[in-house]
N, C-alpha and C positions, 0 to 999 in steps of 0.2 A: 504494500500500500504506500501511496505517496504521502509525504508529510505536508502539512499545511504551510503555505507561504503567508507569513504575517506582515509582509512589507507593503501591502496595498493601502491600508487605511492610514491616513495622515490626520493627526490631531494637533491642536495648538496647546502645548504644555503650559502656556500662560493663561489659558482660559480658566475661569474660576467657577464654572458650572458644567453640568453634563452637556455633551454635544449631541443632543438628540437629532437635530436637523442633519448634521453630517452623517450620523449613524444611519438614519433613514435613507438618505441619498446613497450611501454605500450599499445598503440592502437592495435598493432599486438597481444600482449598477451591477450587482451580483446576479440579479434575475435577468437583466438585459444581456449581460455577457454570456449567460448560459443559453441565450437565444429563445427564451420563452416568449411566444407570440400570442398566447391565449392562456387563460386560467384553467385549472389550478396549477400553481407551481409545484412540481414534484420535489418537495424539499428533502425527502428521505433519499431519493436517487441522487439529487444534487450533492448532498453531503457525502454520500458513499463514493460516487463516481468522480466528481470534480475534486473533492478535497481528500479522498482516501480515508475518511473517518468512518469506522464501522458504527452502525446503529444496532443496538440490542434492546429488545423490549422484554421486560420482566415485571413481575409484581413487586412494587415497593410500598413502603408505608404511605398512607393516604396523603400525608403532608409533604411528600417528596414527588416532584414532577419529573426530575431527571438528575443524573449524575454524569459529570464529564470526567473521564479518565484519560488524560493525555499520555500517560505512560503506556497504556494499552491502545491508544489512538481510537477511543470509542466514546460514544454518547449512549448512556443507558437511559431508556425512556420508560416511565411507569405505564405499563400496558393496561392498567385498570382505569386510566383517565379516558375521557371521551376523545374520539378521533380528532376533532378540530383542536382540542387542547394539546394533543400530542404533536400535531403539526406545528402549532405555534411554539411549543416548548422546544422542539428540535431546531427551529429557526432561531429562537432566542439563544439557545446554547451555542449554535454556530456563531451568532453575533458576539458572544463573549470571547470566543476563540479568535475570530477575525479582527475584532476591535482591540485585541491585546490587553484584555482586562487583567490577565494574570500578572502583567508587567507594570501596570499603572498604579500609582499610589494616590488614591483619591483624597486622602486627608491633605495632601499638598495642593490639590487642584480645585477643591470645592469648598465654598464658604457656607453652603446650605445643607451640609449633612449634619446629622445629629447622632448622639450616642445610641439612640433607640433604633436608628436606621442608617448605619454608616455606609451601606452599599447602595443607597438609593440612586446615586448618579449612574453607576454602572448598570443597574437594573433598568433604569429608564432608557439608557442607550441600547441595551440588548433588546428591549421591547420595540424601540423605534426601528432598529435593524430588522427585526422579525416582521414588523408591519410593512416596511419598505420592500422586503424580499417577497412576502406572500401576497401583498396588495400593491404592487408598484404603480406609481402615478401614471405611467404611460399606458398601462392596461386599464386601470380604473377610469381614467378620463375617457377612454375610447368606449367603455361600456356603460358608463353612468348616463342615464337619460330619463325622460318622463315615461318611457315605455317599460321601464324596469323599476323595481323597488330595491331599497338597500338590503332588505332581507333576501331577495332573490340573488342579489350580488354576493351576499355572504355565502349562500349555498354554492354558487358558481365558483367562487374563490376558495371554497372549503375552509372558511374561517367562522368564528363566532359572530353573531350579530353585533355584539359589543365592539369587537375588533373592527368590523366593517364601519360602524358608525364613527368610531374614532378616526379612521382613515378618511372617510368622507368629510368630516369636519376639518381635519388637518390639511387636506388638499383643497378646502373651500369649494366643495362640490355640491353642497346642499341645494343651491338654487337650480341644479339640473333636475331635481325631482319635484319641483313645485310647478 
């Protein structure tokens, strides 16, 4: 298996907050470079074939969605979670890997983390990456119209309704449904 190239994502170490916009754009770029022309993005195939990271699905404790084991070059997904959840989780974990979260020290870069949630910035970035990968703007804009509903788009992209509404809002596409 091929090891992951972590050199693609550029972030500004002087930034004092999470870089969700850059992470989302990087997720979109990842989908586009994989030549996805229509939804859904096959995130499991992308992870295994492009990045050489094995996906393993097993039962885990209910409060655990996934475990990343870079020593074994694998992402372990909780198979007991709903399908849409496992897709988003896989994309989220790929985001952590590609965004170099293992190497970044957030206490140096963020002024809005708290002791109760010290990982909030990296979790926000991984979520933004996953959203950009699974619901890239170039596909969502093409399909968002008055002839479809956000819930229909959620099914088409194989994401939760909540994730779809977040992306519609983020891309300022709500007016396309009115």
